[in-house]
Backbone as CSV, one residue per row, in Angstrom:
resi,resn,N_x,N_y,N_z,CA_x,CA_y,CA_z,C_x,C_y,C_z
1,UNK,-107.221,61.086,-39.419,-105.881,61.628,-39.411,-105.457,61.868,-40.890
2,UNK,-104.918,62.949,-41.116,-104.362,63.289,-42.502,-102.880,63.635,-42.358
3,UNK,-102.010,62.829,-43.020,-100.567,63.088,-42.935,-99.851,61.861,-42.294
4,UNK,-98.590,61.992,-42.207,-97.759,60.932,-41.630,-97.090,61.345,-40.355
5,UNK,-97.318,60.743,-39.187,-96.684,61.143,-37.994,-95.127,61.053,-37.973
6,UNK,-94.647,60.134,-38.786,-93.185,59.981,-38.900,-92.401,61.209,-39.385
7,UNK,-93.132,62.061,-40.088,-92.528,63.312,-40.569,-92.254,64.304,-39.524
8,UNK,-92.860,64.082,-38.275,-92.703,65.026,-37.291,-91.793,64.577,-36.153
9,UNK,-91.015,63.539,-36.398,-89.997,63.145,-35.389,-88.791,64.076,-35.614
10,UNK,-88.124,64.349,-34.464,-86.934,65.332,-34.564,-85.761,64.587,-33.953
11,UNK,-84.630,64.775,-34.638,-83.380,64.124,-34.153,-82.670,65.013,-33.173
12,UNK,-83.030,66.299,-33.111,-82.467,67.262,-32.138,-82.959,67.057,-30.677
13,UNK,-82.231,67.488,-29.754,-82.570,67.296,-28.377,-83.700,68.166,-27.875
14,UNK,-83.928,69.339,-28.479,-84.976,70.245,-28.005,-85.596,70.928,-29.181
15,UNK,-86.867,71.294,-28.914,-87.558,72.153,-29.923,-87.792,73.517,-29.348
16,UNK,-88.479,73.565,-28.227,-88.700,74.959,-27.606,-89.709,75.786,-28.309
17,UNK,-90.937,75.357,-28.298,-91.989,76.180,-28.892,-92.284,77.407,-28.110
18,UNK,-92.733,78.460,-28.759,-93.168,79.685,-28.168,-94.677,79.830,-28.462
19,UNK,-95.417,80.320,-27.444,-96.885,80.512,-27.571,-97.164,81.780,-28.415
20,UNK,-97.890,81.589,-29.595,-98.163,82.702,-30.398,-99.594,83.163,-30.088
21,UNK,-100.496,82.215,-29.923,-101.939,82.502,-29.631,-102.330,81.489,-28.480
22,UNK,-102.970,82.023,-27.465,-103.498,81.156,-26.425,-104.807,81.831,-25.929
23,UNK,-105.939,81.339,-26.339,-107.216,81.830,-25.792,-108.135,80.610,-25.541
24,UNK,-109.422,80.875,-25.330,-110.361,79.733,-25.026,-110.645,78.874,-26.166
25,UNK,-110.431,79.300,-27.414,-110.763,78.512,-28.685,-109.544,78.034,-29.313
26,UNK,-108.370,78.513,-29.065,-107.257,78.082,-29.932,-105.953,78.289,-29.104
27,UNK,-105.006,77.290,-29.412,-103.645,77.468,-28.874,-102.743,77.262,-30.196
28,UNK,-101.856,78.233,-30.396,-100.922,78.132,-31.527,-99.463,78.305,-31.003
29,UNK,-98.784,77.206,-31.230,-97.251,77.283,-30.763,-96.391,77.301,-31.988
30,UNK,-95.344,78.036,-31.974,-94.482,78.181,-33.115,-93.023,77.951,-32.708
31,UNK,-92.290,77.276,-33.534,-90.852,77.054,-33.320,-90.090,77.484,-34.643
32,UNK,-89.178,78.364,-34.523,-88.316,78.820,-35.545,-86.986,78.209,-35.271
33,UNK,-86.452,77.305,-36.227,-85.329,76.652,-35.925,-84.079,77.230,-36.549
34,UNK,-82.896,76.978,-35.993,-81.688,77.379,-36.534,-81.316,78.870,-36.562
35,UNK,-81.841,79.655,-35.623,-81.568,81.036,-35.649,-80.051,81.323,-35.275
36,UNK,-79.535,80.699,-34.266,-78.099,80.959,-33.934,-77.209,80.490,-34.940
37,UNK,-77.259,79.237,-35.519,-76.356,78.897,-36.583,-76.586,79.661,-37.814
38,UNK,-77.815,80.149,-38.099,-78.005,81.011,-39.302,-77.340,82.244,-39.165
39,UNK,-77.386,82.901,-38.071,-76.701,84.232,-37.880,-75.158,84.023,-37.811
40,UNK,-74.740,82.925,-37.280,-73.314,82.600,-37.268,-72.783,82.428,-38.755
41,UNK,-73.550,81.716,-39.522,-73.156,81.549,-40.899,-73.248,82.871,-41.667
42,UNK,-74.228,83.716,-41.273,-74.280,85.003,-41.951,-73.109,85.936,-41.647
43,UNK,-72.702,85.844,-40.300,-71.435,86.566,-39.938,-70.267,86.060,-40.673
44,UNK,-70.101,84.766,-40.807,-68.921,84.242,-41.605,-68.996,84.628,-43.080
45,UNK,-70.200,84.598,-43.633,-70.390,84.996,-45.032,-70.140,86.477,-45.199
46,UNK,-70.492,87.347,-44.218,-70.136,88.848,-44.330,-68.655,89.021,-44.233
47,UNK,-67.963,88.261,-43.351,-66.502,88.392,-43.304,-65.891,87.918,-44.575
48,UNK,-66.357,86.783,-45.129,-65.748,86.241,-46.420,-66.056,87.175,-47.638
49,UNK,-67.108,87.985,-47.468,-67.446,88.936,-48.515,-66.382,89.940,-48.694
50,UNK,-65.611,90.242,-47.698,-64.391,91.181,-47.853,-63.339,90.601,-48.790
51,UNK,-63.269,89.276,-48.735,-62.348,88.582,-49.637,-62.964,88.176,-51.002
52,UNK,-64.179,87.820,-50.996,-64.870,87.284,-52.163,-65.113,88.259,-53.267
53,UNK,-65.399,89.551,-52.902,-65.692,90.631,-53.867,-64.421,90.929,-54.676
54,UNK,-63.319,91.215,-54.006,-62.107,91.486,-54.777,-61.583,90.312,-55.588
55,UNK,-61.799,89.036,-55.033,-61.346,87.811,-55.726,-62.306,87.661,-57.009
56,UNK,-63.527,87.856,-56.861,-64.483,87.820,-57.992,-64.138,88.806,-59.048
57,UNK,-63.843,89.996,-58.664,-63.430,91.124,-59.567,-62.203,90.744,-60.343
58,UNK,-61.164,90.287,-59.620,-59.934,89.897,-60.170,-60.077,88.744,-61.158
59,UNK,-60.883,87.727,-60.804,-61.137,86.635,-61.715,-61.838,87.116,-63.064
60,UNK,-62.785,88.070,-62.872,-63.536,88.563,-64.029,-62.572,89.337,-64.945
61,UNK,-61.538,90.023,-64.364,-60.586,90.787,-65.160,-59.559,89.893,-65.759
62,UNK,-58.903,89.056,-65.015,-57.763,88.233,-65.374,-58.140,86.827,-65.814
63,UNK,-59.312,86.376,-65.506,-59.690,84.939,-65.889,-59.240,83.885,-64.896
64,UNK,-59.815,82.703,-65.107,-59.539,81.547,-64.180,-58.091,81.100,-64.320
65,UNK,-57.428,81.334,-65.456,-56.109,80.798,-65.631,-54.957,81.613,-65.023
66,UNK,-55.346,82.745,-64.462,-54.334,83.628,-63.805,-54.090,83.083,-62.369
67,UNK,-53.018,83.599,-61.713,-52.838,83.131,-60.303,-53.947,83.459,-59.420
68,UNK,-54.748,84.495,-59.527,-55.868,84.773,-58.713,-57.026,83.766,-58.961
69,UNK,-56.992,83.134,-60.084,-58.073,82.170,-60.477,-58.117,80.987,-59.511
70,UNK,-56.976,80.726,-58.889,-57.016,79.583,-57.975,-57.763,79.864,-56.673
71,UNK,-58.168,81.095,-56.489,-58.993,81.450,-55.270,-60.453,81.503,-55.603
72,UNK,-60.954,80.789,-56.668,-62.355,80.805,-57.088,-63.238,80.270,-55.951
73,UNK,-62.738,79.518,-55.017,-63.590,78.932,-54.014,-64.180,79.963,-53.002
74,UNK,-63.520,81.115,-52.888,-64.022,82.070,-51.881,-65.441,82.610,-52.264
75,UNK,-65.666,83.061,-53.538,-67.030,83.401,-53.952,-68.001,82.197,-53.804
76,UNK,-67.535,81.035,-54.160,-68.410,79.889,-54.133,-68.828,79.601,-52.640
77,UNK,-67.881,79.651,-51.771,-68.163,79.451,-50.330,-69.214,80.439,-49.797
78,UNK,-69.029,81.675,-50.314,-69.991,82.759,-49.916,-71.415,82.399,-50.286
79,UNK,-71.503,81.909,-51.576,-72.821,81.591,-52.061,-73.472,80.419,-51.246
80,UNK,-72.656,79.399,-50.970,-73.016,78.210,-50.239,-73.462,78.678,-48.863
81,UNK,-72.680,79.482,-48.149,-73.106,79.973,-46.840,-74.324,80.731,-46.785
82,UNK,-74.546,81.595,-47.791,-75.790,82.264,-47.904,-77.034,81.334,-48.139
83,UNK,-76.763,80.276,-48.948,-77.812,79.273,-49.127,-78.130,78.504,-47.765
84,UNK,-77.116,78.229,-46.979,-77.337,77.614,-45.619,-78.099,78.526,-44.751
85,UNK,-77.762,79.858,-44.802,-78.525,80.797,-44.018,-79.989,80.850,-44.438
86,UNK,-80.219,80.862,-45.742,-81.595,80.926,-46.162,-82.408,79.623,-45.707
87,UNK,-81.713,78.497,-45.769,-82.384,77.227,-45.399,-82.734,77.250,-43.851
88,UNK,-81.739,77.613,-43.099,-81.879,77.601,-41.604,-83.022,78.586,-41.139
89,UNK,-83.055,79.725,-41.860,-84.075,80.720,-41.479,-85.518,80.324,-41.974
90,UNK,-85.515,79.447,-42.963,-86.816,78.909,-43.455,-87.499,77.858,-42.558
91,UNK,-86.667,77.224,-41.703,-87.198,76.189,-40.817,-88.300,76.673,-39.790
92,UNK,-89.409,76.010,-39.833,-90.470,76.516,-39.040,-91.469,75.260,-38.653
93,UNK,-91.873,75.136,-37.438,-92.817,74.218,-36.991,-93.982,74.871,-36.309
94,UNK,-95.211,74.456,-36.532,-96.392,75.071,-35.926,-97.258,73.981,-35.384
95,UNK,-97.741,74.092,-34.144,-98.766,73.288,-33.513,-99.974,74.211,-33.331
96,UNK,-101.065,73.891,-33.997,-102.303,74.622,-33.769,-103.432,73.712,-33.227
97,UNK,-103.921,74.054,-32.091,-104.984,73.234,-31.516,-106.225,74.105,-31.523
98,UNK,-107.277,73.605,-32.223,-108.411,74.386,-32.519,-109.591,73.765,-31.893
99,UNK,-110.151,74.270,-30.831,-111.310,73.632,-30.064,-112.552,73.708,-30.933
100,UNK,-112.811,74.724,-31.737,-113.994,74.898,-32.510,-114.065,73.742,-33.625
101,UNK,-112.872,73.555,-34.286,-112.831,72.582,-35.339,-112.660,71.154,-34.721
102,UNK,-112.099,71.134,-33.507,-111.880,69.813,-32.818,-110.709,69.110,-33.423
103,UNK,-109.629,69.814,-33.744,-108.476,69.134,-34.373,-107.215,69.806,-33.934
104,UNK,-106.137,69.034,-34.135,-104.791,69.418,-33.802,-104.072,69.420,-35.167
105,UNK,-103.434,70.475,-35.544,-102.773,70.568,-36.828,-101.321,70.885,-36.553
106,UNK,-100.418,69.992,-37.082,-98.990,70.222,-36.995,-98.461,70.539,-38.431
107,UNK,-97.609,71.555,-38.564,-97.137,71.958,-39.779,-95.590,72.062,-39.660
108,UNK,-94.903,71.515,-40.680,-93.382,71.569,-40.709,-93.001,72.052,-42.040
109,UNK,-92.198,73.117,-42.101,-91.875,73.640,-43.421,-90.316,74.022,-43.466
110,UNK,-89.806,73.966,-44.633,-88.502,74.529,-44.878,-88.475,75.085,-46.311
111,UNK,-87.239,75.395,-46.779,-87.216,76.085,-48.051,-87.828,75.364,-49.263
112,UNK,-87.829,73.977,-49.106,-88.220,73.107,-50.207,-89.521,72.418,-50.011
113,UNK,-89.955,72.169,-48.759,-91.177,71.421,-48.549,-91.974,71.957,-47.452
114,UNK,-93.221,71.484,-47.407,-94.144,71.771,-46.375,-94.992,70.547,-46.053
115,UNK,-94.938,70.060,-44.829,-95.727,68.894,-44.486,-96.697,69.243,-43.413
116,UNK,-97.840,68.563,-43.392,-98.886,68.843,-42.542,-99.505,67.533,-41.980
117,UNK,-99.861,67.588,-40.704,-100.568,66.419,-40.115,-101.791,67.023,-39.340
118,UNK,-102.907,66.440,-39.591,-104.154,66.903,-38.907,-104.794,65.724,-38.191
119,UNK,-104.969,65.910,-36.861,-105.549,64.820,-36.020,-106.741,65.395,-35.352
120,UNK,-107.828,64.625,-35.423,-109.045,65.041,-34.665,-108.866,64.733,-33.171
121,UNK,-109.578,65.505,-32.339,-109.587,65.170,-30.816,-109.965,63.760,-30.536
122,UNK,-110.915,63.164,-31.331,-111.463,61.817,-31.023,-110.453,60.833,-31.302
123,UNK,-109.360,61.125,-32.151,-108.375,60.106,-32.521,-107.216,60.074,-31.405
124,UNK,-107.213,61.165,-30.574,-106.167,61.201,-29.463,-106.659,60.384,-28.310
125,UNK,-105.843,59.357,-27.903,-106.179,58.560,-26.763,-105.724,59.163,-25.459
126,UNK,-104.489,59.732,-25.537,-103.899,60.344,-24.319,-102.779,61.308,-24.817
127,UNK,-102.282,61.996,-23.819,-101.038,62.870,-23.976,-100.012,62.215,-23.098
128,UNK,-98.848,61.786,-23.698,-97.870,61.115,-23.000,-96.609,61.964,-22.771
129,UNK,-96.136,62.037,-21.508,-94.883,62.557,-21.149,-93.929,61.397,-20.834
130,UNK,-92.882,61.300,-21.661,-91.925,60.206,-21.487,-90.580,60.689,-21.780
131,UNK,-89.613,59.748,-21.788,-88.242,60.094,-22.075,-87.859,59.515,-23.469
132,UNK,-87.363,60.358,-24.330,-86.812,59.845,-25.595,-85.314,59.706,-25.528
133,UNK,-84.672,58.768,-26.050,-83.288,58.623,-26.118,-82.728,59.459,-27.296
134,UNK,-81.998,60.564,-26.985,-81.541,61.464,-27.997,-80.044,61.143,-28.120
135,UNK,-79.612,61.105,-29.327,-78.126,60.836,-29.618,-77.362,62.111,-29.725
136,UNK,-76.195,62.096,-29.160,-75.206,63.191,-29.156,-73.919,62.616,-29.618
137,UNK,-73.118,63.420,-30.278,-71.843,62.981,-30.753,-71.898,62.598,-32.161
138,UNK,-70.882,61.899,-32.652,-70.859,61.504,-34.100,-70.042,60.251,-34.171
139,UNK,-70.250,59.544,-35.317,-69.504,58.281,-35.559,-68.357,58.556,-36.545
140,UNK,-67.208,58.016,-36.265,-66.059,58.200,-37.124,-65.781,56.917,-37.891
141,UNK,-65.738,56.968,-39.172,-65.432,55.899,-40.091,-66.361,54.652,-39.690
142,UNK,-67.634,54.840,-39.520,-68.553,53.796,-39.228,-68.587,53.327,-37.807
143,UNK,-67.683,53.866,-36.907,-67.639,53.442,-35.560,-68.693,54.251,-34.703
144,UNK,-69.282,53.599,-33.693,-70.260,54.319,-32.883,-69.553,54.629,-31.589
145,UNK,-68.261,54.648,-31.384,-67.607,54.944,-30.135,-67.900,56.312,-29.713
146,UNK,-68.057,57.275,-30.647,-68.302,58.647,-30.286,-69.692,58.987,-29.943
147,UNK,-70.601,58.072,-30.234,-71.987,58.322,-29.999,-72.371,58.117,-28.564
148,UNK,-73.158,58.983,-28.026,-73.745,58.889,-26.682,-75.193,59.186,-26.751
149,UNK,-75.958,58.587,-25.857,-77.335,58.940,-25.837,-77.702,59.434,-24.426
150,UNK,-78.716,60.250,-24.361,-79.194,60.792,-23.087,-80.660,60.879,-23.151
151,UNK,-81.368,60.840,-21.996,-82.830,60.889,-22.035,-83.313,62.393,-22.058
152,UNK,-84.239,62.638,-22.908,-84.846,63.990,-22.994,-86.320,63.826,-22.862
153,UNK,-86.919,64.676,-22.017,-88.366,64.658,-21.784,-89.107,65.013,-23.052
154,UNK,-90.034,64.177,-23.411,-90.829,64.462,-24.698,-92.290,64.405,-24.410
155,UNK,-92.976,65.193,-25.198,-94.488,65.305,-25.101,-95.101,64.704,-26.407
156,UNK,-95.893,63.694,-26.324,-96.454,63.078,-27.503,-97.947,62.839,-27.379
157,UNK,-98.601,62.885,-28.595,-99.944,62.557,-28.642,-100.004,61.011,-28.829
158,UNK,-100.820,60.267,-28.101,-100.935,58.831,-28.275,-102.056,58.580,-29.141
159,UNK,-101.899,57.899,-30.310,-102.974,57.570,-31.291,-103.272,56.142,-31.373
160,UNK,-104.326,55.739,-31.956,-104.709,54.304,-32.036,-103.537,53.524,-32.950
161,UNK,-103.415,52.274,-32.571,-102.427,51.468,-33.296,-101.102,51.697,-32.891
162,UNK,-100.809,52.012,-31.617,-99.506,52.285,-31.078,-98.705,53.352,-31.782
163,UNK,-99.328,54.232,-32.377,-98.650,55.346,-32.972,-98.685,56.519,-32.049
164,UNK,-97.661,57.379,-32.190,-97.563,58.591,-31.402,-96.958,59.749,-32.200
165,UNK,-97.288,60.904,-31.910,-96.813,62.096,-32.676,-96.015,62.944,-31.648
166,UNK,-94.771,63.276,-32.036,-93.948,64.193,-31.153,-94.494,65.548,-31.256
167,UNK,-94.825,66.141,-30.114,-95.187,67.635,-30.058,-94.010,68.448,-29.629
168,UNK,-93.417,68.012,-28.567,-92.333,68.869,-27.899,-91.314,67.997,-27.292
169,UNK,-90.066,68.524,-27.301,-89.009,67.860,-26.575,-88.220,68.910,-25.924
170,UNK,-88.005,68.912,-24.629,-87.363,69.971,-23.952,-87.177,69.920,-22.485
171,UNK,-87.077,71.020,-21.835,-86.867,71.125,-20.429,-88.154,70.714,-19.640
172,UNK,-87.950,70.105,-18.513,-89.022,69.550,-17.734,-90.197,70.435,-17.474
173,UNK,-89.967,71.557,-16.819,-91.142,72.355,-16.333,-91.995,72.870,-17.439
174,UNK,-91.377,73.428,-18.492,-92.118,73.981,-19.609,-92.944,72.905,-20.328
175,UNK,-92.311,71.764,-20.534,-92.921,70.642,-21.276,-94.122,70.098,-20.440
176,UNK,-93.896,69.981,-19.067,-95.025,69.558,-18.200,-96.192,70.567,-18.217
177,UNK,-95.865,71.857,-18.238,-96.943,72.874,-18.252,-97.686,72.754,-19.548
178,UNK,-96.987,72.526,-20.647,-97.616,72.381,-21.912,-98.511,71.146,-21.970
179,UNK,-98.077,70.063,-21.329,-98.900,68.895,-21.327,-100.220,69.050,-20.481
180,UNK,-100.082,69.796,-19.393,-101.224,70.100,-18.555,-102.201,70.969,-19.366
181,UNK,-101.692,71.916,-19.980,-102.535,72.912,-20.764,-103.303,72.185,-21.900
182,UNK,-102.537,71.312,-22.577,-103.150,70.604,-23.730,-104.163,69.557,-23.206
183,UNK,-103.824,68.976,-22.115,-104.784,67.946,-21.505,-106.084,68.596,-21.177
184,UNK,-106.080,69.787,-20.572,-107.310,70.410,-20.196,-108.002,71.000,-21.402
185,UNK,-107.280,71.412,-22.464,-107.823,71.952,-23.601,-108.590,70.956,-24.501
186,UNK,-107.949,69.742,-24.633,-108.643,68.799,-25.514,-109.382,67.686,-24.671
187,UNK,-109.288,67.719,-23.395,-109.978,66.820,-22.459,-109.436,65.354,-22.524
188,UNK,-108.180,65.219,-22.647,-107.540,63.854,-22.645,-106.537,63.788,-21.488
189,UNK,-106.413,62.584,-20.885,-105.545,62.387,-19.722,-104.060,62.485,-20.140
190,UNK,-103.161,62.807,-19.150,-101.713,62.857,-19.357,-101.266,61.541,-18.778
191,UNK,-100.450,60.823,-19.529,-99.716,59.662,-19.085,-98.282,60.085,-18.724
192,UNK,-97.907,60.257,-17.533,-96.620,60.706,-17.142,-95.675,59.525,-16.904
193,UNK,-94.820,59.287,-17.903,-93.800,58.268,-17.780,-92.392,58.752,-17.674
194,UNK,-92.318,60.083,-17.495,-91.019,60.709,-17.338,-90.509,60.720,-15.890
195,UNK,-89.233,61.070,-15.698,-88.722,61.087,-14.374,-89.076,62.400,-13.768
196,UNK,-89.676,62.400,-12.572,-89.970,63.553,-11.786,-90.149,64.771,-12.494
């Protein structure tokens, strides 16, 4: 095994991989994260651009000490929102199962980093379907009163030494189909600990 399985845990409730390649020798699943919030931020940034450009021009002409100088935060907010859009659009996770090489490769990247985990078929003891407790809500002033947890079906590779690697977390039918497909592909049993 090359890499750290801990880097591939996800705090979100779902991942939702799409099949990019599926043939007799290779399965490649891809997840692009944050598309909806990215386009939402892009829409807000486009709307703020209507205010930011005139404010920026007025600040350039009159300076920060003028009355319009107190609106400096509109152009800054636009730049920050565009940065958030770039980050969200850069999120990507890939699971590549290669029968010829006999390995499973997980890749996670964003704007600043790229992490990879490579596991040989021999290192995988089983594929486990189970329930992860996923937290929803938020804590206010250190209180956990607003936090709630709910079970989410997860698909994991079971490795030696009580380690596991999260592959997918999502809806029941698709996750179960993926478990069956991976089990047949790499020749390892499925341990179904999930509810129905």
